[in-house]
mmCIF file of the C-alpha atoms, coordinates in Angstrom:
data_MODEL
# 
_entry.id   MODEL 
# 
loop_
_atom_site.group_PDB 
_atom_site.id 
_atom_site.type_symbol 
_atom_site.label_atom_id 
_atom_site.label_alt_id 
_atom_site.label_comp_id 
_atom_site.label_asym_id 
_atom_site.label_entity_id 
_atom_site.label_seq_id 
_atom_site.pdbx_PDB_ins_code 
_atom_site.Cartn_x 
_atom_site.Cartn_y 
_atom_site.Cartn_z 
_atom_site.occupancy 
_atom_site.B_iso_or_equiv 
_atom_site.pdbx_formal_charge 
_atom_site.auth_seq_id 
_atom_site.auth_comp_id 
_atom_site.auth_asym_id 
_atom_site.auth_atom_id 
_atom_site.pdbx_PDB_model_num 
ATOM 1   C CA . MET A 1 1   ? -19.033 -0.853  -9.767  1.00 0.00 ? 1   MET A CA 1 
ATOM 2   C CA . LYS A 1 2   ? -18.057 -0.094  -13.330 1.00 0.00 ? 2   LYS A CA 1 
ATOM 3   C CA . GLU A 1 3   ? -20.624 -1.192  -16.440 1.00 0.00 ? 3   GLU A CA 1 
ATOM 4   C CA . LYS A 1 4   ? -18.981 -2.066  -19.443 1.00 0.00 ? 4   LYS A CA 1 
ATOM 5   C CA . GLU A 1 5   ? -20.311 -2.848  -23.014 1.00 0.00 ? 5   GLU A CA 1 
ATOM 6   C CA . TYR A 1 6   ? -19.122 -5.880  -25.373 1.00 0.00 ? 6   TYR A CA 1 
ATOM 7   C CA . THR A 1 7   ? -20.272 -4.827  -29.063 1.00 0.00 ? 7   THR A CA 1 
ATOM 8   C CA . ILE A 1 8   ? -19.945 -7.953  -31.789 1.00 0.00 ? 8   ILE A CA 1 
ATOM 9   C CA . ASN A 1 9   ? -19.657 -7.029  -35.307 1.00 0.00 ? 9   ASN A CA 1 
ATOM 10  C CA . TYR A 1 10  ? -20.894 -9.120  -38.288 1.00 0.00 ? 10  TYR A CA 1 
ATOM 11  C CA . LYS A 1 11  ? -22.020 -8.769  -41.760 1.00 0.00 ? 11  LYS A CA 1 
ATOM 12  C CA . GLU A 1 12  ? -25.319 -9.535  -42.955 1.00 0.00 ? 12  GLU A CA 1 
ATOM 13  C CA . TYR A 1 13  ? -26.030 -10.441 -46.462 1.00 0.00 ? 13  TYR A CA 1 
ATOM 14  C CA . GLN A 1 14  ? -29.722 -10.713 -47.446 1.00 0.00 ? 14  GLN A CA 1 
ATOM 15  C CA . ASN A 1 15  ? -30.937 -13.095 -50.432 1.00 0.00 ? 15  ASN A CA 1 
ATOM 16  C CA . ASP A 1 16  ? -30.400 -10.912 -52.833 1.00 0.00 ? 16  ASP A CA 1 
ATOM 17  C CA . GLU A 1 17  ? -27.003 -9.768  -51.653 1.00 0.00 ? 17  GLU A CA 1 
ATOM 18  C CA . PHE A 1 18  ? -25.625 -13.001 -51.986 1.00 0.00 ? 18  PHE A CA 1 
ATOM 19  C CA . HIS A 1 19  ? -23.658 -11.970 -55.155 1.00 0.00 ? 19  HIS A CA 1 
ATOM 20  C CA . LEU A 1 20  ? -21.406 -9.727  -53.109 1.00 0.00 ? 20  LEU A CA 1 
ATOM 21  C CA . LEU A 1 21  ? -20.191 -12.665 -50.911 1.00 0.00 ? 21  LEU A CA 1 
ATOM 22  C CA . PRO A 1 22  ? -16.992 -13.928 -51.375 1.00 0.00 ? 22  PRO A CA 1 
ATOM 23  C CA . GLU A 1 23  ? -16.704 -16.500 -53.995 1.00 0.00 ? 23  GLU A CA 1 
ATOM 24  C CA . GLN A 1 24  ? -15.298 -18.857 -51.941 1.00 0.00 ? 24  GLN A CA 1 
ATOM 25  C CA . THR A 1 25  ? -17.576 -18.660 -49.523 1.00 0.00 ? 25  THR A CA 1 
ATOM 26  C CA . GLN A 1 26  ? -20.956 -18.814 -51.758 1.00 0.00 ? 26  GLN A CA 1 
ATOM 27  C CA . LYS A 1 27  ? -19.048 -22.284 -52.833 1.00 0.00 ? 27  LYS A CA 1 
ATOM 28  C CA . LEU A 1 28  ? -18.772 -23.486 -49.390 1.00 0.00 ? 28  LEU A CA 1 
ATOM 29  C CA . ILE A 1 29  ? -22.569 -22.178 -48.537 1.00 0.00 ? 29  ILE A CA 1 
ATOM 30  C CA . GLN A 1 30  ? -23.459 -24.155 -52.028 1.00 0.00 ? 30  GLN A CA 1 
ATOM 31  C CA . LEU A 1 31  ? -21.980 -27.635 -50.794 1.00 0.00 ? 31  LEU A CA 1 
ATOM 32  C CA . ALA A 1 32  ? -23.280 -26.736 -46.872 1.00 0.00 ? 32  ALA A CA 1 
ATOM 33  C CA . ASP A 1 33  ? -26.928 -26.723 -48.243 1.00 0.00 ? 33  ASP A CA 1 
ATOM 34  C CA . GLU A 1 34  ? -26.325 -29.538 -50.612 1.00 0.00 ? 34  GLU A CA 1 
ATOM 35  C CA . ASN A 1 35  ? -24.753 -31.608 -48.170 1.00 0.00 ? 35  ASN A CA 1 
ATOM 36  C CA . LEU A 1 36  ? -28.264 -30.979 -45.713 1.00 0.00 ? 36  LEU A CA 1 
ATOM 37  C CA . LYS A 1 37  ? -29.697 -34.627 -46.824 1.00 0.00 ? 37  LYS A CA 1 
ATOM 38  C CA . ASN A 1 38  ? -27.063 -36.151 -45.224 1.00 0.00 ? 38  ASN A CA 1 
ATOM 39  C CA . ALA A 1 39  ? -28.029 -35.371 -41.740 1.00 0.00 ? 39  ALA A CA 1 
ATOM 40  C CA . TYR A 1 40  ? -28.996 -37.975 -39.332 1.00 0.00 ? 40  TYR A CA 1 
ATOM 41  C CA . ALA A 1 41  ? -31.807 -36.252 -37.804 1.00 0.00 ? 41  ALA A CA 1 
ATOM 42  C CA . PRO A 1 42  ? -34.910 -38.723 -37.562 1.00 0.00 ? 42  PRO A CA 1 
ATOM 43  C CA . TYR A 1 43  ? -35.721 -37.558 -34.140 1.00 0.00 ? 43  TYR A CA 1 
ATOM 44  C CA . SER A 1 44  ? -35.304 -34.016 -33.767 1.00 0.00 ? 44  SER A CA 1 
ATOM 45  C CA . ASN A 1 45  ? -36.116 -33.382 -38.449 1.00 0.00 ? 45  ASN A CA 1 
ATOM 46  C CA . PHE A 1 46  ? -33.961 -30.416 -36.836 1.00 0.00 ? 46  PHE A CA 1 
ATOM 47  C CA . GLU A 1 47  ? -31.074 -30.948 -40.113 1.00 0.00 ? 47  GLU A CA 1 
ATOM 48  C CA . VAL A 1 48  ? -27.599 -29.530 -40.361 1.00 0.00 ? 48  VAL A CA 1 
ATOM 49  C CA . SER A 1 49  ? -24.623 -28.858 -42.591 1.00 0.00 ? 49  SER A CA 1 
ATOM 50  C CA . ALA A 1 50  ? -21.090 -27.733 -41.617 1.00 0.00 ? 50  ALA A CA 1 
ATOM 51  C CA . ALA A 1 51  ? -18.393 -26.846 -44.930 1.00 0.00 ? 51  ALA A CA 1 
ATOM 52  C CA . LEU A 1 52  ? -15.193 -25.940 -43.861 1.00 0.00 ? 52  LEU A CA 1 
ATOM 53  C CA . GLN A 1 53  ? -12.026 -24.559 -45.829 1.00 0.00 ? 53  GLN A CA 1 
ATOM 54  C CA . LEU A 1 54  ? -8.548  -25.831 -44.509 1.00 0.00 ? 54  LEU A CA 1 
ATOM 55  C CA . SER A 1 55  ? -5.633  -23.367 -45.458 1.00 0.00 ? 55  SER A CA 1 
ATOM 56  C CA . ASN A 1 56  ? -4.283  -26.373 -47.979 1.00 0.00 ? 56  ASN A CA 1 
ATOM 57  C CA . ASN A 1 57  ? -7.875  -25.125 -49.566 1.00 0.00 ? 57  ASN A CA 1 
ATOM 58  C CA . GLU A 1 58  ? -9.453  -28.722 -48.497 1.00 0.00 ? 58  GLU A CA 1 
ATOM 59  C CA . ILE A 1 59  ? -13.293 -28.291 -48.110 1.00 0.00 ? 59  ILE A CA 1 
ATOM 60  C CA . ILE A 1 60  ? -14.617 -30.463 -45.774 1.00 0.00 ? 60  ILE A CA 1 
ATOM 61  C CA . LYS A 1 61  ? -18.306 -31.463 -45.112 1.00 0.00 ? 61  LYS A CA 1 
ATOM 62  C CA . GLY A 1 62  ? -20.327 -32.801 -42.029 1.00 0.00 ? 62  GLY A CA 1 
ATOM 63  C CA . THR A 1 63  ? -23.760 -33.213 -40.695 1.00 0.00 ? 63  THR A CA 1 
ATOM 64  C CA . ASN A 1 64  ? -25.166 -33.788 -37.959 1.00 0.00 ? 64  ASN A CA 1 
ATOM 65  C CA . GLN A 1 65  ? -25.703 -37.485 -36.504 1.00 0.00 ? 65  GLN A CA 1 
ATOM 66  C CA . GLU A 1 66  ? -28.567 -37.991 -34.239 1.00 0.00 ? 66  GLU A CA 1 
ATOM 67  C CA . ASN A 1 67  ? -28.646 -40.930 -31.515 1.00 0.00 ? 67  ASN A CA 1 
ATOM 68  C CA . ALA A 1 68  ? -32.043 -41.890 -29.120 1.00 0.00 ? 68  ALA A CA 1 
ATOM 69  C CA . ALA A 1 69  ? -29.803 -41.808 -26.177 1.00 0.00 ? 69  ALA A CA 1 
ATOM 70  C CA . TYR A 1 70  ? -29.491 -38.364 -26.150 1.00 0.00 ? 70  TYR A CA 1 
ATOM 71  C CA . PRO A 1 71  ? -27.555 -36.557 -26.237 1.00 0.00 ? 71  PRO A CA 1 
ATOM 72  C CA . SER A 1 72  ? -25.022 -39.208 -27.588 1.00 0.00 ? 72  SER A CA 1 
ATOM 73  C CA . GLY A 1 73  ? -25.656 -37.488 -31.547 1.00 0.00 ? 73  GLY A CA 1 
ATOM 74  C CA . THR A 1 74  ? -22.891 -35.241 -32.814 1.00 0.00 ? 74  THR A CA 1 
ATOM 75  C CA . CYS A 1 75  ? -23.684 -31.591 -34.399 1.00 0.00 ? 75  CYS A CA 1 
ATOM 76  C CA . ALA A 1 76  ? -22.659 -30.868 -37.695 1.00 0.00 ? 76  ALA A CA 1 
ATOM 77  C CA . GLU A 1 77  ? -19.989 -28.770 -36.913 1.00 0.00 ? 77  GLU A CA 1 
ATOM 78  C CA . ARG A 1 78  ? -17.845 -30.440 -34.643 1.00 0.00 ? 78  ARG A CA 1 
ATOM 79  C CA . VAL A 1 79  ? -18.160 -33.423 -37.221 1.00 0.00 ? 79  VAL A CA 1 
ATOM 80  C CA . ALA A 1 80  ? -16.705 -31.622 -40.022 1.00 0.00 ? 80  ALA A CA 1 
ATOM 81  C CA . VAL A 1 81  ? -13.730 -29.571 -37.451 1.00 0.00 ? 81  VAL A CA 1 
ATOM 82  C CA . PHE A 1 82  ? -12.735 -33.149 -35.377 1.00 0.00 ? 82  PHE A CA 1 
ATOM 83  C CA . TYR A 1 83  ? -12.852 -35.122 -38.988 1.00 0.00 ? 83  TYR A CA 1 
ATOM 84  C CA . ALA A 1 84  ? -10.545 -31.966 -40.451 1.00 0.00 ? 84  ALA A CA 1 
ATOM 85  C CA . ASN A 1 85  ? -8.337  -32.077 -37.434 1.00 0.00 ? 85  ASN A CA 1 
ATOM 86  C CA . SER A 1 86  ? -7.702  -35.526 -37.560 1.00 0.00 ? 86  SER A CA 1 
ATOM 87  C CA . LYS A 1 87  ? -6.851  -35.840 -41.189 1.00 0.00 ? 87  LYS A CA 1 
ATOM 88  C CA . TYR A 1 88  ? -5.001  -32.579 -41.534 1.00 0.00 ? 88  TYR A CA 1 
ATOM 89  C CA . PRO A 1 89  ? -4.037  -31.653 -38.058 1.00 0.00 ? 89  PRO A CA 1 
ATOM 90  C CA . ASN A 1 90  ? -1.292  -29.370 -39.454 1.00 0.00 ? 90  ASN A CA 1 
ATOM 91  C CA . GLU A 1 91  ? -3.665  -27.226 -41.466 1.00 0.00 ? 91  GLU A CA 1 
ATOM 92  C CA . LYS A 1 92  ? -5.610  -24.090 -40.257 1.00 0.00 ? 92  LYS A CA 1 
ATOM 93  C CA . ILE A 1 93  ? -9.626  -23.501 -40.719 1.00 0.00 ? 93  ILE A CA 1 
ATOM 94  C CA . LYS A 1 94  ? -9.913  -20.393 -42.633 1.00 0.00 ? 94  LYS A CA 1 
ATOM 95  C CA . GLU A 1 95  ? -13.631 -20.479 -43.100 1.00 0.00 ? 95  GLU A CA 1 
ATOM 96  C CA . ILE A 1 96  ? -16.877 -22.193 -41.597 1.00 0.00 ? 96  ILE A CA 1 
ATOM 97  C CA . VAL A 1 97  ? -20.262 -22.232 -42.778 1.00 0.00 ? 97  VAL A CA 1 
ATOM 98  C CA . ILE A 1 98  ? -23.369 -23.310 -41.281 1.00 0.00 ? 98  ILE A CA 1 
ATOM 99  C CA . THR A 1 99  ? -26.509 -23.627 -42.597 1.00 0.00 ? 99  THR A CA 1 
ATOM 100 C CA . THR A 1 100 ? -29.552 -25.321 -41.425 1.00 0.00 ? 100 THR A CA 1 
ATOM 101 C CA . THR A 1 101 ? -33.244 -26.221 -43.566 1.00 0.00 ? 101 THR A CA 1 
ATOM 102 C CA . LYS A 1 102 ? -35.071 -24.404 -41.448 1.00 0.00 ? 102 LYS A CA 1 
ATOM 103 C CA . ASN A 1 103 ? -36.102 -21.139 -42.172 1.00 0.00 ? 103 ASN A CA 1 
ATOM 104 C CA . ASN A 1 104 ? -35.885 -18.702 -40.276 1.00 0.00 ? 104 ASN A CA 1 
ATOM 105 C CA . GLN A 1 105 ? -35.445 -14.558 -41.010 1.00 0.00 ? 105 GLN A CA 1 
ATOM 106 C CA . SER A 1 106 ? -32.338 -14.560 -39.288 1.00 0.00 ? 106 SER A CA 1 
ATOM 107 C CA . PRO A 1 107 ? -29.674 -17.503 -39.502 1.00 0.00 ? 107 PRO A CA 1 
ATOM 108 C CA . LEU A 1 108 ? -29.557 -19.563 -36.534 1.00 0.00 ? 108 LEU A CA 1 
ATOM 109 C CA . SER A 1 109 ? -26.572 -20.071 -34.584 1.00 0.00 ? 109 SER A CA 1 
ATOM 110 C CA . PRO A 1 110 ? -23.809 -22.636 -33.264 1.00 0.00 ? 110 PRO A CA 1 
ATOM 111 C CA . CYS A 1 111 ? -24.626 -24.324 -30.039 1.00 0.00 ? 111 CYS A CA 1 
ATOM 112 C CA . GLY A 1 112 ? -22.060 -23.487 -27.208 1.00 0.00 ? 112 GLY A CA 1 
ATOM 113 C CA . SER A 1 113 ? -21.298 -27.194 -28.021 1.00 0.00 ? 113 SER A CA 1 
ATOM 114 C CA . CYS A 1 114 ? -19.860 -25.943 -31.128 1.00 0.00 ? 114 CYS A CA 1 
ATOM 115 C CA . ARG A 1 115 ? -18.817 -22.584 -30.055 1.00 0.00 ? 115 ARG A CA 1 
ATOM 116 C CA . GLN A 1 116 ? -16.591 -24.110 -27.082 1.00 0.00 ? 116 GLN A CA 1 
ATOM 117 C CA . ALA A 1 117 ? -14.972 -26.612 -29.944 1.00 0.00 ? 117 ALA A CA 1 
ATOM 118 C CA . LEU A 1 118 ? -14.475 -24.178 -32.505 1.00 0.00 ? 118 LEU A CA 1 
ATOM 119 C CA . ILE A 1 119 ? -12.814 -21.061 -30.263 1.00 0.00 ? 119 ILE A CA 1 
ATOM 120 C CA . GLU A 1 120 ? -10.548 -24.131 -29.137 1.00 0.00 ? 120 GLU A CA 1 
ATOM 121 C CA . TYR A 1 121 ? -9.357  -24.625 -32.642 1.00 0.00 ? 121 TYR A CA 1 
ATOM 122 C CA . GLU A 1 122 ? -9.187  -20.902 -33.330 1.00 0.00 ? 122 GLU A CA 1 
ATOM 123 C CA . LYS A 1 123 ? -7.201  -20.674 -30.222 1.00 0.00 ? 123 LYS A CA 1 
ATOM 124 C CA . LYS A 1 124 ? -5.224  -23.551 -31.109 1.00 0.00 ? 124 LYS A CA 1 
ATOM 125 C CA . GLN A 1 125 ? -4.248  -22.778 -35.018 1.00 0.00 ? 125 GLN A CA 1 
ATOM 126 C CA . GLN A 1 126 ? -3.706  -19.054 -33.421 1.00 0.00 ? 126 GLN A CA 1 
ATOM 127 C CA . ALA A 1 127 ? -5.644  -17.630 -36.618 1.00 0.00 ? 127 ALA A CA 1 
ATOM 128 C CA . PRO A 1 128 ? -9.613  -16.479 -36.721 1.00 0.00 ? 128 PRO A CA 1 
ATOM 129 C CA . ILE A 1 129 ? -11.933 -18.866 -38.123 1.00 0.00 ? 129 ILE A CA 1 
ATOM 130 C CA . LYS A 1 130 ? -14.512 -16.797 -40.053 1.00 0.00 ? 130 LYS A CA 1 
ATOM 131 C CA . VAL A 1 131 ? -17.847 -18.115 -39.140 1.00 0.00 ? 131 VAL A CA 1 
ATOM 132 C CA . VAL A 1 132 ? -20.645 -18.183 -42.109 1.00 0.00 ? 132 VAL A CA 1 
ATOM 133 C CA . LEU A 1 133 ? -24.581 -18.786 -40.446 1.00 0.00 ? 133 LEU A CA 1 
ATOM 134 C CA . LYS A 1 134 ? -27.431 -19.493 -42.898 1.00 0.00 ? 134 LYS A CA 1 
ATOM 135 C CA . SER A 1 135 ? -30.875 -20.986 -42.080 1.00 0.00 ? 135 SER A CA 1 
ATOM 136 C CA . GLY A 1 136 ? -32.828 -21.939 -44.830 1.00 0.00 ? 136 GLY A CA 1 
ATOM 137 C CA . ASN A 1 137 ? -33.815 -18.908 -46.936 1.00 0.00 ? 137 ASN A CA 1 
ATOM 138 C CA . SER A 1 138 ? -32.726 -16.731 -44.082 1.00 0.00 ? 138 SER A CA 1 
ATOM 139 C CA . ALA A 1 139 ? -30.529 -13.937 -45.060 1.00 0.00 ? 139 ALA A CA 1 
ATOM 140 C CA . VAL A 1 140 ? -26.529 -15.055 -44.165 1.00 0.00 ? 140 VAL A CA 1 
ATOM 141 C CA . TRP A 1 141 ? -24.197 -13.647 -41.322 1.00 0.00 ? 141 TRP A CA 1 
ATOM 142 C CA . VAL A 1 142 ? -20.738 -13.635 -41.253 1.00 0.00 ? 142 VAL A CA 1 
ATOM 143 C CA . PHE A 1 143 ? -18.781 -13.309 -38.321 1.00 0.00 ? 143 PHE A CA 1 
ATOM 144 C CA . ASN A 1 144 ? -14.985 -12.827 -38.662 1.00 0.00 ? 144 ASN A CA 1 
ATOM 145 C CA . SER A 1 145 ? -13.827 -14.941 -35.762 1.00 0.00 ? 145 SER A CA 1 
ATOM 146 C CA . ILE A 1 146 ? -15.810 -17.751 -33.254 1.00 0.00 ? 146 ILE A CA 1 
ATOM 147 C CA . ALA A 1 147 ? -14.492 -15.589 -30.816 1.00 0.00 ? 147 ALA A CA 1 
ATOM 148 C CA . ASN A 1 148 ? -17.784 -12.955 -31.918 1.00 0.00 ? 148 ASN A CA 1 
ATOM 149 C CA . LEU A 1 149 ? -19.829 -15.645 -31.215 1.00 0.00 ? 149 LEU A CA 1 
ATOM 150 C CA . LEU A 1 150 ? -18.122 -16.514 -27.629 1.00 0.00 ? 150 LEU A CA 1 
ATOM 151 C CA . PRO A 1 151 ? -16.981 -13.505 -25.519 1.00 0.00 ? 151 PRO A CA 1 
ATOM 152 C CA . PHE A 1 152 ? -14.966 -14.548 -22.409 1.00 0.00 ? 152 PHE A CA 1 
ATOM 153 C CA . ALA A 1 153 ? -14.127 -18.083 -23.740 1.00 0.00 ? 153 ALA A CA 1 
ATOM 154 C CA . PHE A 1 154 ? -12.914 -20.678 -21.576 1.00 0.00 ? 154 PHE A CA 1 
ATOM 155 C CA . ASP A 1 155 ? -9.786  -21.893 -22.978 1.00 0.00 ? 155 ASP A CA 1 
ATOM 156 C CA . ALA A 1 156 ? -6.398  -23.655 -22.292 1.00 0.00 ? 156 ALA A CA 1 
ATOM 157 C CA . ASN A 1 157 ? -4.811  -20.724 -20.380 1.00 0.00 ? 157 ASN A CA 1 
ATOM 158 C CA . GLN A 1 158 ? -7.109  -20.797 -17.400 1.00 0.00 ? 158 GLN A CA 1 
ATOM 159 C CA . LEU A 1 159 ? -6.228  -24.355 -16.880 1.00 0.00 ? 159 LEU A CA 1 
ATOM 160 C CA . LEU A 1 160 ? -2.975  -23.464 -16.796 1.00 0.00 ? 160 LEU A CA 1 
ATOM 161 C CA . ASP A 1 161 ? -3.100  -19.626 -14.758 1.00 0.00 ? 161 ASP A CA 1 
ATOM 162 C CA . LYS A 1 162 ? -2.371  -20.436 -10.930 1.00 0.00 ? 162 LYS A CA 1 
# 
């Protein structure tokens, strides 16, 4: 038996270090935070917003949309990513910012379904998607790739292997 270790690298920016983030990331965080008001979360009151930038510099926003018939709602990340791919199928997602209204010390991370959806597009475009997380007044976490949030991801390779 071998014991192995998997390490995840990310950057953490405290509130007083926000100005150190790239200008485009700051802009996406601001847009995502402003868009939180459009979340439809009457059951959980857990509002989430996502803002992403495509390779053509187009910015797409999405918010979570709940439904009384759980789990028929959709998360903000998937709203933004699916719309982006529908409208701009040949553009790559460069970066996605995910914010919530919850005031935690550390950001909340995407659910498993959103991680799986994001890894699908990262594999499709054969380029990493930068992921930025922020919750209320929390620190900001920056991951260079969604693969850092979903190690050992299930993807098309498993379906095609015989």
